[in-house]
LONUVO-522430 format. One record per residue: x, y, z of N, C-alpha, C in turn; residue in three letters. Coordinates in steps of 0.1 Angstrom, whole numbers, plus 2048, in hexadecimal, padded with zeros to 3 digits. Atoms other than C-alpha are relative to their C-alpha. Layout:
<tikols>
XYZXYZXYZAla/...
</tikols>
This chain:
<tikols>
7F87FE7F2E3B317E6D7FA802808Met/8067FD7F6E34318E9180B80380AThr/7F97FC7F9E46327EAE8097F3804Pro/7FA80E7FEE51301EB680D7FD7F5Ser/7F57FF806E67304E9780C80B802His/7F67F67FAE7A321EA580780080DHis/7F58017F5E7E317EC48097F4801Ala/7F180A804E912F8EB580B8087FDAsp/7F97FB808EA430CE9E80780E80BLys/7F77F67FAEAB330EB67FA80080DAla/8088027F0E9D327ED980380E808Pro/7FF7F57F3EAC344EE97FD80B7F9Asp/8047F3805E9B35FED17F6805804Thr/80A7F77FCE86377EDF7F47FD7FAPro/80D7FF80BE6236FED37F5809806Ala/8087F97FAE4E386EEF807807807Ile/7FB7F67F8E5C3A9EFA7F6807805Val/8097F67FDE473BAF11801810803Met/7FE7F1805E473E1F0880180680FGly/7FE7FC7F3E493EDF2C8067F980DSer/7F98077F8E523D0F4580C7FB7F9Ser/7F48057FFE713C6F307FA7F27FCGly/7FE811803E6539EF327FE7FF7F4Glu/80080780DE6E388F1A8007F3801Val/804811806E63364F0B8057FC7F9Val/7F980780CE7A354EF77F57F67F7Thr/80B80A808E6D33EEDC7FF7F4809Phe/80280E7F8E79321EF47F2801809Ala/80A7FE7F3E6632EF0F7EF8017F7Gln/80E7FF801E47335EFC7FC7F17F9Leu/80280E801E4930FEEC7FA7FB80BGlu/80380C7F5E4A301F0D7F5807808Asp/80C7FB7F4E2E318F1D7F47FC7F7His/80F7FF80AE16314EFF7FD7F4800Ser/80380D800E1C2F2EFC7FA7F780DSer/8068087F6E152E4F237F4805802Arg/80B7FA7FCDF72FCF247F87FB7F8Phe/80A80780EDEA2ECF018007F1809Ala/8048107FFDEF2C8F167F480380EArg/8097FD7F2DDE2D9F367F28017FCAla/8097FF805DC12E2F237F87F17FALeu/803810807DBE2BFF127FD7F680CArg/80480E7F2DC12ACF377F8808807Asp/80B7FD7F8DA62C2F437F38017F8Arg/80B806807D912B4F277FD80F7F5Gly/8007F880DD922D1F0E8077FA7F2Val/800809811D8F2C1EEA80080B7F4Arg/7FF7F780DD972CDEC87F38037FBArg/80D7F8804D7F2E3EBC7F480880BGly/8047FE7F9D762EFED980580F804Asp/7FD7F2801D75314EE580780580EHis/7FF7FA7F0D89328F0480280F7FBIle/8017F47FDD8734BF0A80E806809Ala/7F77FB800DA3362F0E800810806Ile/8037F27F8D9E382F2680980680BLeu/7F57FA7F6DBE394F3280180C7F3Met/7FF7F4804DCB3B4F2C8117F97F3Glu/7F0807809DEF3AFF1480D80380DAsn/7F48037F6E0839FF2A80A7F57F4Asn/7FC80D807E20384F227FC7F3800Arg/803811800E0E364F297F58057F3Glu/80E7FD80ADF0374F0F8067F57EFTyr/7FE80780AE02368EEF8057ED801Leu/7FD80C7FBE0D347EFF7F27F6803Glu/80C808804DE933CF057FB7FF7F3Val/8047FD80FDE1346EE28097F27F6Ala/7F780B805DFC32EED97FA7F4807Trp/80780D7FBDF0312EEE7F27FF7F9Ala/809803802DD0315EE18027FD7EFAla/7FC804811DDA318EB98037F07FEGln/7F7810802DEC2F5EBE7F87F980BArg/80480B7FCDD42E6ED07F07FD7F7Ser/80A801809DB72EAEB37F4805808Gly/80C8027F4DA32FCEC97FA8167F7Leu/8007F37FFD8F31FEC280180880ETyr/7FA7F87F7D9D33BED47F880D7FFPhe/8087F4800D8635AEDD80A80B80CThr/7FB7F37FAD9B37AEE87F7809808Ala/8097FA7FDD8138EEFD80A80F804Val/7FC7F87FED833B1F007FE80880EAsn/7FE7FF7F6D8F3BDF217F880F804Thr/8077F67F9D7C3DDF227F48007FDHis/8107FE7FDD583D0F1F7F77FF80ELeu/8048007F1D443D4F3B7FC7EF802Arg/7FE8117FED3D3B1F4D7EF7F97FBPro/80A80B807D1B3A9F3E8058017F1Glu/7F980480AD2E3ADF1D8047F17FDGlu/7F48127FED4B395F287F47F2800Val/80780F800D2A37CF327FC7FC7F7Gln/808803812D1C37FF0E8077F77FCTyr/7F3806807D3A375EFF8037F4804Ile/7FD80F7FDD43358F127F47FB800Leu/80C806804D1E34AF118007FD7F2Asp/8047FD80ED19354EF080D7F37F4Asp/7F8807805D3D341EE68037F0802Ser/80580F7FCD35322EF88127FC808Gly/7F18027FCD5B325F0A8007F680AAla/7FB8087F5D65308F1E807801809Gly/7F37F87F6D84318F2D80280D7FEAla/7FD7F2804D8C33AF3380E80580ALeu/7F77FB7FADAC34AF3A800811804Val/7FD7F57FFDB2369F4C80C80480BThr/7F57F87F1DC637FF667FF806808Ser/7FE7FC7F1DCD38CF867F880E7FEAla/8057F3800DC23AFF777F48007FCAla/812801806D9E3A4F697F87FA80BMet/8068067EED96393F8F7F4804801Ala/80E7FC7FCD7C3ABF957F38007F9Ala/80680280AD6D3A9F737F97EF802Val/80380E802D6C37FF727F57FF811Val/8058057F4D6137FF977F0805801Ala/80E800802D4038DF8C7F87FE7F6Gly/80280480DD3C379F707F87EE804Leu/807810800D24352F6F80A7FE7F7Asp/7F680C805D41339F657FC7F0804Leu/804810801D2E31BF6C7FF7FA7F8Thr/7FF80480AD2F310F4B80B8017FCHis/7EF804804D58312F478057F7807Ile/7FF8057F3D642F7F588118007FDArg/7EF7FC801D8D306F4F80280A802Val/8017F27FCD92323F668128057FFArg/7F57FA7F9DB8331F6480280D7FFVal/8017F27FDDC434DF6E8118087FEMet/7F47FC7FDDE6360F6A80580E808Thr/7FE7F97F6DFA377F7E7F7801811Gly/8068037EDDE9369FA27F57F5800Gly/80A80A7FDDCD358FAD7F3804803Ala/8107FE800DA735AFB07F87F2804Ser/805812801D8F33FFBD7F97FF7F3Pro/80680380BD8232CFA68097FD7F4Gly/7F2801808DA3332F9180C7F3802Phe/7F38047FFDC131DF8B80A80A7F6Glu/7F57FA803DE232FF8B8087F77F0Asn/7FD80580EDF132EF658107FB804Tyr/7F58067F9E15328F747FF7F6804Gly/7FE80A7F9E0A30CF8B7FF7F67F4Arg/80780980CDF82FDF6C80A7FA7F8Val/7F680680BE162FDF5580B7F9806Leu/7F68067FBE2F2EFF6F7F77EE800Ala/80480E7FDE182D1F767FE7FA7F4Arg/80580280CE112CCF4F8097F77F8Ser/7F880580AE232B6F388008077F3Ala/8047FD80DE2A2C0F137FA7FC7F8Leu/80780380BE132BFEF88077F57F4Met/7F6807809E212A2EDE7FA8067F2Pro/8017F780EE242B5EBE7F87F87F4Arg/80880680CE1529AEA77EF7FC804Asp/80E8007F9DF529BEBC7FC80F7FCGlu/8037F67FEDF32C1EB57F78057F5Glu/8077FA80EDDA2D4E9D7FC80D7FDPhe/8037F5801DD52F5E917F0805805Glu/80E7FE7F7DBA30BEA77F980B7F3Gly/8077F580ADA832BE967FB80980DArg/8037F27F9DA334CEA87EF8007FDGlu/80F7FD803D7B352EAC7FC80A80AMet/8017F77F8D79375EB57F28087F7Leu/80E7F9805D5D38FEB680180C7FFTyr/7FF7F3804D573ABEA67FD80B80BSer/8027FA7F6D563CCEB67F7806808Ser/80E7FB7FCD343D4EBA7FE80B804Gly/7FE7EE804D393F8EAE7EF7FC7FCThr/80D7FE804D113F0EA27F47F5806Thr/80C8047FAD013DDEBE8097F4808Gly/7F480F7FAD0E3B6ED280A7FF7F5Arg/7F480180BD303ACEC27F77F37FAPro/807811804D2D38BEAE80C7F97FFLys/7F480A800D4436FEAF8017FB7EFGly/7FE80280CD5536BE8C8077F37FFVal/80280C800D55348E868067FA7F5Arg/7F7808808D6E335E6D8037F47FDLys/80280C7FAD6E312E658127FC804Pro/7F78037FBD89301E7A80C7F77F5Met/7F780980BDA82F4E638047F3806Pro/7FC80C7FBDAB2D1E6380C7FA7FCAsp/7F37FF800DCF2D2E6580A7FB809Lys/7F48027F9DEE2C7E7880280F807His/7FA7F37FADFE2E5E8D80D8007F6Phe/7F580080AE152F5E718007FB7F5Gly/7FF803809E0A2E3E557FE8097F4Asp/7FD7F280FE152F8E367F48037F9Pro/8117FA80CDEF2F8E257FC807809Glu/8087FA7F7DE3307E487FC80D7FCSer/8037ED806DD132BE4080880780AAla/7F97FA7F8DE5337E608107FF7FBPro/7F1806809E06329E4D80180E7F3Val/7FE7F380DDFD33FE2D7FF80B804Gln/8037F57FBDF335CE4080F807805Ile/7F37FF7FAE1635DE518088017F4Ala/7F97FD80CE25358E2C8008077FCArg/8057F4806E16376E22803809809Gly/7F77F47F9E2B388E3C80A7FF7FBPhe/7F5801803E4537FE2E80580C7F3Leu/7FD7F380BE4339CE1080280A809Arg/7FB7F77FAE4C3B2E2D809804809Tyr/7F48007F9E6A3AAE3480B7F2808Gly/7F88107FFE8338BE427FC7FE80DThr/8078057F3E7537BE6080F7FE80BPro/7F18067F7E99372E6F802810804Ser/7FA7F07F8EA039AE7B7EE8097FDAsp/80C7F6800E7A3A6E7B7FD805811Thr/8077FB7EFE6B3B5E9F7F880A7FCVal/80D7FB801E493BDE9A7FA80880EPhe/8037F67F9E3B3D9EAF7F17FC802Leu/80A7FF803E1A3CDEBC7F280D80ESer/80A7F37F4E043F1ECE7F97FB806Pro/80C8007FEDE63E6ECD7FC7F380BAla/8098117F6DCD3CBEE78017F57F9Pro/7FC80D804DD63AAEDC7EE7FA7FBLeu/80C807801DB03A3EDF7F88057F2Tyr/80880080FDAC3AFEBC8017FD7F7His/7FD80780DDAC39FE9E80C8037FBAla/7F67FC80BDC83AEE8980E802809Ala/7F48017F9DE03B3EA78057F1805Pro/7FE80E7F7DDB38EEB78057F97ECLeu/7F880280EDE1381E8E80D8017FFVal/7EF7FA805DFF39AE868087FB80BPhe/7F98067F9E0D38EEA48077F17FFAla/7FF80E800E0B367EA28087FF7F3Met/7FA804810E14368E7980C804803Ser/7F47F77FEE3437CE828097F080ATrp/7FB8077F7E3935FE9C8047F57F7His/7FA80E808E37345E8680D8047F4Arg/7F37FD807E51356E7280E802801Leu/7F48017F9E6A358E8B80280E806Gly/8017F57FBE6137DE9680280480CAla/8047F67F4E67392EB57F4804802Thr/80E7F9800E4739DEBF80380880CVal/8007F67F2E4B3BEED97EF800800Val/8107FD7FDE243BFEE780181180EVal/8007F37F8E203E6EFA7F27FA807Met/80A8007F0E083DEF1C7F38097FBGlu/80E7F4802DF53FFF0F8088097F5Lys/7F97F2808DFD41AEF3801809808Phe/7F77F27FBE12437EFA8048037F4Asp/7FA7F880FE1C44FEDE80A7FC7FEAla/7F77FD7FDE39453EED80B7F0800Arg/7FF80E7FEE4242FEFB8027F87F3Gln/7FD7FF80EE3A427ED680F8037FACys/7F17F8808E5943AEC680F7FB80CLeu/7F38027FBE6E42FEE48017F57FCGlu/7FF810802E68408EDE8057FF7F2Leu/7FB800812E6E40BEB880F807802Ile/7F77FF803E8D41DEBD80A7F380AGlu/7F98097F4E9A403EDF8027F27F8Arg/7FE809803E913E3ECD7FF8037F0His/7FF7FD80CE993EFEA87F37FA7F8Arg/809804809E763E4E9D8038037F3Val/7FE80280FE713DCE787F18057FCThr/80D7FA803E4E3DBE767F37FF80AAsp/80C7FC7F0E2B3E7E8C7F18007F6Ala/8107FE809E063E3E827FA80B80CGln/8047F17FADF6408E8E7EE7FE7FCPhe/80F7F8803DD2419E8C80180B804Val/7FD7F1800DCE43BE8480180780EPro/8027F67F6DC4445EA480A7FF80CThr/7F58007FDDE743DEB080C8087F6Met/7FC7F480BDF7451E937FC80E806Phe/8077F07FCDE2470EA08087FF80AVal/7FC7FF7EFDF1468EC680B8037FAArg/7F27FC800E15468EB880380C7F9Met/7FF7F480AE11487E9E7FD80A807Leu/8057F47F4E0149BEBC81180080DArg/7F57FE7FAE24495ECE80880C7FDLeu/7F57F3805E3D4B5ECE8087F97F3Pro/7FC803809E504B6EB380D7FD804Glu/7F38017F9E6F4B9EC88027EF805Asp/7FF80A7F8E65499ED98007F67F4Val/80080D808E5E483EB98108007F4Arg/7F37FD803E8148DEAC80C7F7807Arg/7F48057F8E9147AEC78067F77FFGln/7FF8127FEE8C456EBC8047FF7F3Tyr/7F97FF80BE9F448EA07F57F67FDAsp/80A809805E83435E8D8057FB7F4Leu/7F980280AE9A42BE728027EF7F7Ser/80380C7FEE94408E787F57F77F8Ser/80E800801E71408E6E8027FF7EDLeu/802801811E683F5E487F57FF7FFArg/80E802803E443F1E4B7F780480DAsn/80A7FA7F9E27400E5F7F67FE7FBAla/80C7FE807E093F4E577F5806807Val/80D7FB7F9DE5401E617F37FA7FDHis/810801809DC13FAE5D7FB800811Gly/80C7FD7F6DA43F8E747F4807801Ala/8097F4804D97417E6E8058067F6Ala/7F77F680AD99435E5680A806803Pro/7F27F67FEDB8447E567FC80D7F8Cys/7FF7F4809DB546DE488088027F7Pro/7F67FF806DC6477E2F80A80B804Ile/7F97F77FADD8493E418087F7807Ala/7FC80C7F7DE1478E5B80D7F97FFVal/7F7809806DF245FE4580A8097FALys/7F57F9804E0447AE33809807806Arg/7FB7FA7F7E1148CE538087F1802Ala/7FB80A7FDE1D468E5C80B7FA7F4Met/7F480680EE2E45FE3780980A801Leu/7F97F67FEE40481E3B8077FB810Asp/7FD8037FAE4C475E5A80C7F6804Trp/7F980D805E57450E598047FE7F6Trp/7FD80280AE5B44FE377F67F87F6Gly/80480B804E4F434E207FE7F2801Pro/7FF80D7F7E47418E377F07FF804Val/80B8017FCE2441DE3A7F37FA7F8Ile/80980680CE0A403E2D7F4800807His/8138007F7DE6401E2F7F97F67FCGlu/80880C805DD03E1E2F7F1806806Tyr/80C7FB800DA93E6E2F7F77EF801Tyr/80680F800D983C3E3B7F87FE808Ser/8087FC7F6D813B9E597FF7F0806Gly/7FE80B7F7D8239BE757FB7F37F6Thr/80980B806D68389E5D80A7FC7F3Glu/7F980480DD8438AE3F7F97FA7F5Asp/80A80080ED6A38AE2280C8077F6Val/7F97FF809D8339AE1080E80C804Gly/7F47F77F9DA53B6E128048097F2Ala/7FA7F680BDB33D0E0080C804808Cys/7F07FD7F9DD93D9E0880580F7F7Val/7FC7F680DDEE3FADF980C808806Ile/7F57FB800E0F405DFA80280D804Thr/7FD7F6802E1E424E038018077F8Pro/7FF7FB80EE2942CDE37EF8017F7Gln/8107FE808E05423DD37F380C80AGlu/80B7F37F8DF443ADF080380D7FFTrp/7FD7F0802E08459DE67FA8027F3Leu/80B7FE80BDF8450DC77F38027FBAla/80F8007FEDD744EDD07FE80280AHis/8047FA7EFDD2461DF17F57F8801Pro/8118067FFDB2451E027FF7F0801Gly/80380E806DB6431DF57FE7F680ASer/7F880F7F9DB740CE078047FA7F9Val/7F8808808DC33FEDEC7F77F87F6Gly/80680A80DDBC3E3DD07FB7F680AArg/8088097FADA83C7DDD8097F4801Pro/7FA80B803DB63A4DE07FC7F57FBMet/80880B803D9B390DD77F380B7F5Thr/8067FB809D7E39ADC17F980A80BGlu/8077F77F9D6B3BDDCB7F58087F9Cys/80B7FA80BD4B3CCDC07FD80B80AHis/8067F67F9D3A3EBDC77F08047FCVal/810801809D143EBDC67F9807809Val/80A7F37F9CF6401DC87F47FF809Gly/80C8097F8CD4400DDB7F97F57F4Glu/80D807806CC53EEDBF8087F47FDAsp/7FC80E803CDF3CFDC280B8017F4Gly/7F67FD80CCF43DADA080F806804Glu/7F47FA803D193DED9D80280E7F8Glu/8007F3803D21403D9A80C8037F9Leu/7F17FF803D3D411D85809809805Pro/7F57FA7F8D5D421D907FE810804Pro/8017F87FDD57440DA77F3805803Gly/8107FE7FBD34438DAE7FF7FD80EGlu/8008007F4D2E434DD37F17F380AIle/80480B7FAD1F412DE08047FB810Gly/7FA8067F2D233F8DFB80A7F97F9Val/7F6807803D453E4DF67FE7F0803Val/80680E7FFD3D3BFDF280F7FD7FBTyr/7F380880AD5C3A4DEB7F77F4800Phe/80180A805D5B386DDC80A7F5803Gly/7F78097FED6B362DE280880280BGly/7F87FF7F3D75368E057FF7F6808Gly/80180D7F9D7B34FE207F07FF809Arg/80D8017F8D5C340E307FD804810Pro/8017FA7F1D4F34CE537F2802804Phe/80B7FF7FCD3034FE6680280980DGlu/7FB7F87F2D27364E837F57F5806Tyr/7FB8087FAD2734DE9E7ED803805His/80A8027FED03340EA87F280D7F9Asn/80C7F6805CEE35DE938047FE7F1Asp/7FF80480ECE634FE6F7FA8097F7Pro/8067F6806CD336FE678098097FBGlu/7F37FB805CF0382E6B80B8007F6Lys/7F6806808D0436EE588008057F0Thr/8097FC80ECEC370E3D80280C7FAAla/8017F6804CE9392E3980E8077FFSer/7F47F7808D0D39BE308027FE7F3Val/80080A80DD0B385E107F48077F8Ala/80D7FC809CF5393DF07FE7F07F8Asp/80480A809CE3379DD78127F87F5Thr/7F480280AD09375DC58087F4809Arg/7F98057F6D1836ADE580880A805Gly/7FA7F77FCD28389DE680180880FTrp/8037FC7F0D2F393E0980880F805Arg/7FE7EF7FED353B8E1C805800810Thr/7FD7FB7F0D423C8E3B7F980B803Leu/8077F67FED273E3E3B80880C7FCGly/7FB7F1804D3F3FFE2B7FD8017F3Asp/8037FD80BD3A412E1180A8097FAMet/7F67FE805D50421DF78008017F1Gly/7FF7FD812D5C427DD180D7F67FCTyr/7F3803805D76417DBB80380A7F2Ala/7F87FA80BD8F42CDA07FE7F67F6Asp/7FD80680CD94423D7F8067F87FFAsp/7F880B7FDDAF40ED8C8007F5809Gly/8028087F9DA03FDDA180380280EGly/7FC7FC7F0DAC40DDC07F180080BTyr/80C7FB7FAD8D40FDDC80780980CLeu/8017F47F8D8942BDEF7F37FD809Tyr/80B8037F5D6E426E117FD80D804Leu/8027F07FCD59446E167F67FE811Thr/8058037F2D48439E387F97EC800Asp/80D80E800D31417E467F380A7FEArg/80C7FE804D11417E387F580280ELys/80A7F87F5CFF41BE5D80680F805Ala/7FB7F57FCD16438E637FA80E7F5His/7FF7F1808D0844DE457F4808807Met/8077F87FACF446AE4E7F78047F4Ile/8087F8809CD4477E387F780D80AVal/8027F77FDCCE497E3D7F68077F5Ser/80A7F880ECAE4A8E287FF7F77F3Gly/7FE809808CB3486E158098057F5Gly/7EF801804CD748EE0C8067F5807Val/7F88077FACED474E15810805801Asn/7F47FB7FCD0E47EE288097F2805Ile/7F78077FED2946CE2E80B80580CTyr/7FE7F77FAD38476E4F8117FA800Pro/7F3802803D5D467E4780380B7FBGln/7F57F4807D67480E307FD80E808Glu/8027F57F6D5B49CE4B8087FD808Val/7FD8067F2D6C488E678128057F9Glu/7F47FF80AD8B48AE4B80580B804Asn/7FA7F0803D8F4ADE4780380580FHis/7F57FD7F2D8D4B6E6F8047F9800Leu/7F58067F8DA249DE7880F80D7FBAla/7F97F8803DB94B3E6680580F808Ala/8017F37F7DB34D4E7B80B7FB80EHis/7F37FF7F4DD34D9E967F87FE80DPro/80A8037F2DB64DCEB47FF7F3805Ala/80A8107FADA64B9EB080E7F87FEIle/7F880A7F9DB6499EC17F57F77FAMet/80980F807D98485EB57F28037FAAsp/8127FB804D7448AEA47FA7F57FBVal/80D807808D5447AE997F58067FBAla/80C7F9803D3A486E877F37F67FBVal/812802803D15478E867F58077FEIle/8097F7801CF7480E807F380280DGly/8057FE7F0CE0492E9B7EF8037FEVal/80B7FF805CBB494E9B7FA80E7FEPro/7FD7F6804CAE4AFE897F08047FCAsp/8097FD802C8B4BDE857F88017F3Asp/8037F780DC894CAE628097F67F8Glu/7F680680ACA54B7E548007EF800Met/80280F7FDCA0495E6680D7FD807Gly/7F77FE7F9CC6497E6E80980B7FAGlu/7F47F5803CE14B3E708107F7801Ser/7F38057FED044ABE7280380980BVal/7F37FA7F8D1C4AFE908087FB7FFLys/7F38047FED3A4ADE9B8047FF80BAla/7FF8037EFD4649DEBA810801800Val/7F37FC7FFD694A8EC28077FF80EVal/7F68027F1D8549EEDE80C80B7F6Glu/7F97F7802D9E4BCEDB8107FE808Leu/7F17FE7F6DC54BCEE27FE80780AVal/8017F77F0DBE4D7EFD7F1802801Asn/80D7FF7FBD9C4D4F0B7FE80D804Pro/7FF7F37FFDA04F7F177F980B7F5Ser/8057F9808D97505EF77F58007F8Asn/80C805800D764F7EF77F680C800Ala/80A7F7800D5C512EEC7FA8037F6Gly/807802810D46523ED180A8057F9Pro/7FE7FB80DD5E537EC180C7F57FCGlu/7FA80A803D75517EBC7F37F77F5Leu/80D805802D52504EB27FD8087F3Glu/8057F980DD4D522E9980D7FE7F5Ala/7F5801809D7051BE8A7FE7F37FCGlu/80680B804D6A4FAE887F97FC7F5Leu/80C80380ED4D4FCE718068087F1Ile/7FB7FD80CD5A513E5B8107FD7F9Asp/7F2807806D7C4FFE597F87F97F5Tyr/80780880CD614E7E477FD8067F5Cys/8067FA80FD4F4FFE3180B8097F7Arg/7F87FD80BD71508E228027F97FAAla/7FC811809D754E4E147F87F87FDAla/80A807807D564D4E127F3807800Leu/8107FD802D324D8E077FC80780EAla/8087F87F2D1C4ECE207F87F6806Ser/80880A7F9D044CEE228077F6809Tyr/7FA8077F8D214BAE2F80480480DLys/7F57F67F2D324D6E497F57FB811Cys/8058017F2D264CEE6F7F780A802Pro/80A7F27FCD0A4E6E7B80380480EArg/7FE8047F5D134DCE9C811800801Ser/7F88067F4D344D5EB58017FC80CVal/7FF8067F3D354C2ED280F7FC805Asp/7EF8007FDD584C3EE57FD7F580EPhe/8008097F2D5B4A5EFC8107FA803Val/7F48047FDD78495F118067F17F9Asp/7FC80B809D7B475EFF7F47F97FCAsp/80880580CD6A464EE28007EF800Leu/7FE80F7FAD5E43EEE88077F67F5Pro/80080B80AD7842BED28037F4809Arg/7F98087FAD8740AEDC80D7FE7FDAsn/7F4802806DA9403EDB8057FD7FAPro/7F980380FDB03F9EBA7F88087F8Asn/8047F6807DA0419EB17EE8047F9Gly/80E806801D7E40DEA77F980D808Lys/80B7F77FED6242BEAB7F37FE803Leu/80E8087FDD44421EC07F380B7FDTyr/8067F8800D2E437EAE7F4801802Lys/8128057F4D0C427EBE80080580CArg/7FF7FC7F1D18433EDE800810800Leu/8027FA7FDD1C453ED57EE8067F6Leu/8087FC805CFC45AEC07F47FD80BArg/8068057F5CE944AEDC7FC80B808Glu/8077F07F7CEC46AEF17F98087F8Arg/8077F3805CDD480ED67F37F97FBTyr/80A805806CC3466ECC7F67FB809Trp/80C8037F2CB2461EEC7F38077FFAla/80D7F97FEC8B465EEB7FD8037F3Gly/8077FC80EC8A468EC48017F47F7His/7FF80D807C85452EA880C7FF7F8Asp/7F5804803CA4440EA58027FD7F5Thr/7F980580FCBD43CE868097F880AArg/7F78067F8CD642BEA58027EF7F9Val/80080E800CE2409E9A80D7FA803Val/
</tikols>
């Protein structure tokens, strides 16, 4: 199915509702605008298989543009609006984008870019030299004939936590738009397990330039659901929107859970959240204490998935399963293997690199070496995570291989320490990294963002170290704690540990990757 189907059957049903502004785009409007913009792109020479870049904050036009690309057979690249101009330039150049859609809010950024290779430039919410206004483009465009529409494909860039972002390119489907055998339609069908489309209201609180929020929103649109888009995540507003719109389904990251849990108890109790059927989370590890607290608050509606932009494999776990297997990310949906340093598969309970077999094909755009590096000789592929499986086949992640600390020849997995510290009531956010140590090579340091920054000091540092020593092996515990105003996370919850490490490894033989 596609928005076209729902525009025919239920034209006045809201397809998009903006959280703060309250703006509404009906399915009839989504169909009209995306079809006209698809035609406008074709009339300007953008052809099937070409690339379009979207550089916008969450706004009402974002999903219109994404659907225009999807129905035009284009690769569409959503660009992180928090990147520096030179990083945006890199993605525009690397992707080979022939069209760019941006917003007036990003005018200052695009003004400093070299866009000479981009022949189609469109701006929403205003005008800027060298850009056509989105509204005027729509007004002058005809509709795209439905029999000339083909499925497109997102080509999103990895978050760049270990260096420059890489475009994840998957084969373009050779299918007409809405063909029941196309991969996007099959993905949408998978969402049916979570509810009935006709009464579904999906809350999208994260930036749409991330893979999961964009794919989730468009998948629910295929099923006829209303998507409520938050311009920017705010913990209290999130609860308000769930109550106001009777939200049934939502997608979160653990950082959002933490921020909602940090709201005063009397504030949390103000909101009726009984409409929620499924709150799905992923993108980053969720500390056990945080997830238990959310389940205590919201009840058994919190589902978890483990996957990546590359889509080499996936795990899912229901709330009931998680309560029986706390800390697990679920059982694999495809074949999964935990592999040791010698390349051999490990038995249950032993930690190794997690590989998947049987996933969908992909390549890192313009980087065959990186593409080859994620696969072993058997064709199994990895996202670079480490973990173990239990006897029941449930997977537990311990950390990313690149984040492992080697102190005195002993391997330490920071995620275990982070999960423990995250439960301390004084802590808002935490990262654990290895820092230079002349004797041990690396020592364990906790970098902490506090609920109340004024509490920072030697006494709290000692308290946090003792808190770890009471529950963890001594070699895993932080030797020191630094307090910061903000940790470098992207809005989807991923932590840029590389940036933290750089602060401590400057001038040393570095393990920063």
